[in-house]
C-alpha positions, 0 to 999 in steps of 0.5 A, spaced: 509 554 514 511 553 507 518 551 508 514 546 513 510 543 507 515 543 502 520 539 507 514 534 508 513 533 501 520 532 500 520 526 505 514 523 502 517 523 495 524 520 497 519 514 500 515 513 494 520 509 491 518 502 488 517 497 494 516 490 494 513 484 498 514 476 497 512 471 500 512 463 499 507 457 501 507 456 508 509 449 507 516 451 505 517 455 510 520 451 516 520 457 522 513 458 524 509 465 526 509 463 533 517 461 533 518 468 530 514 472 535 517 468 541 525 470 538 522 477 537 520 477 544 527 474 547 531 480 543 526 486 544 523 484 551 516 488 553 517 492 547 515 487 543 507 490 544 509 496 541 512 494 535 507 496 530 503 490 526 500 491 519 496 486 516 498 482 510 498 486 503 492 484 500 492 484 492 488 488 489 486 490 481 492 493 477 497 490 482 504 487 478 506 481 481 511 476 479 510 468 480 516 464 481 518 456 482 524 454 484 529 451 478 523 453 474 524 461 474 518 466 472 511 463 471 508 469 468 505 467 461 506 474 459 511 480 462 511 488 461 516 492 459 520 496 464 517 504 463 517 510 466 511 514 467 509 520 470 502 520 473 497 526 471 495 526 478 501 529 480 504 524 484 511 521 483 514 518 477 513 510 477 517 504 474 512 499 471 517 493 472 517 487 469 511 482 472 504 480 470 498 485 471 492 483 475 486 484 470 480 488 471 477 480 472 482 479 478 486 474 475 493 473 472 495 468 466 501 463 469 505 458 465 502 451 465 496 452 469 493 459 465 488 464 468 487 464 477 484 469 481 488 473 485 484 479 488 483 479 495 488 474 497 495 475 501 501 473 498 502 467 502 495 465 500 496 466 493 503 462 494 499 456 498 494 456 492 499 455 486 503 450 490 497 445 490 495 447 482 503 446 480 504 440 484 499 436 479 505 438 474 511 439 478 514 435 484 513 439 491 514 446 487 517 451 491 513 457 489 514 464 491 510 470 490 512 477 489 508 484 489 513 488 484 508 494 484 502 496 488 497 500 484 491 498 487 491 502 494 490 510 492 487 516 495 483 522 492 485 529 494 480 535 491 478 542 493 483 548 494 489 544 494 495 546 489 495 539 486 488 535 486 488 528 484 488 520 485 495 519 488 498 511 489 499 509 497 505 506 497 508 507 504 504 510 511 502 517 510 499 522 515 494 527 513 498 532 513 504 528 509 498 527 504 497 535 503 504 536 503 504 531 497 499 535 493 503 541 494 499 545 500 493 550 499 491 554 494 490 562 496 483 560 497 483 555 502 480 556 509 484 550 511 479 546 514 479 539 511 474 533 510 476 526 510 471 521 507 472 514 509 468 508 507 469 503 512 470 505 519 474 501 523 474 500 531 480 505 531 477 510 527 471 512 531 475 516 536 476 521 530 471 520 525 463 523 526 460 517 522 464 516 516 467 523 516 473 526 520 473 534 520 481 537 520 483 544 522 490 545 519 491 551 523 489 548 529 494 542 528 500 547 527 498 551 533 499 544 537 492 543 538 488 536 536 495 533 533 491 526 534 487 528 528 493 527 523 490 520 522 493 515 517 491 516 510 488 509 508 486 506 501 480 509 498 480 515 502 477 522 500 480 528 502 476 534 501 480 541 502 475 547 503 
């Protein structure tokens, strides 16, 4: 069992390398979403319905972005030096790459137009918004918005776990993977876990009783209640008993 947890932890560490997403204004993209779906269906056929569809990333506080305009370059008013830092929570080391940080007030500072609000927007929505603003200065600007590092998506692990703390959620992660990432149970743990989730979606209701899910690790490893190994979401609190 220890080896099983160690393997999951290793896989989680590999997957925790920095990833980025980018988007251009819809006015600068000639291929529509409808056409993309149509061509995809031609390629994969009926299997298109089985392809996971995630919602577009929504910008949050602390995220690091880059904003660029074709032939004008980076529009950030200030940029971060590249540094390595080890999170005190026990999470993997992260790289704070060059870019501009979304501040506590939900804004970023850009050249020529000053502070703009970005929290709650998708990358595409931000690109559309900035294209209209920069059109006052540049002729038909082609704007690209890039998420360099996500710092706003986090979950908390506490209780009888080897490494409790607050962890970044950079990739899809199940409850068992989150336990492995935190080093596994302490010797006092009874291996019952409560997941507290603030916002319950329709698909959560099959597993959650109100805002909580009760997960028994021993039942899971014996092959029972496998569907209770849900994916962690930002803001989740895992209480290990």
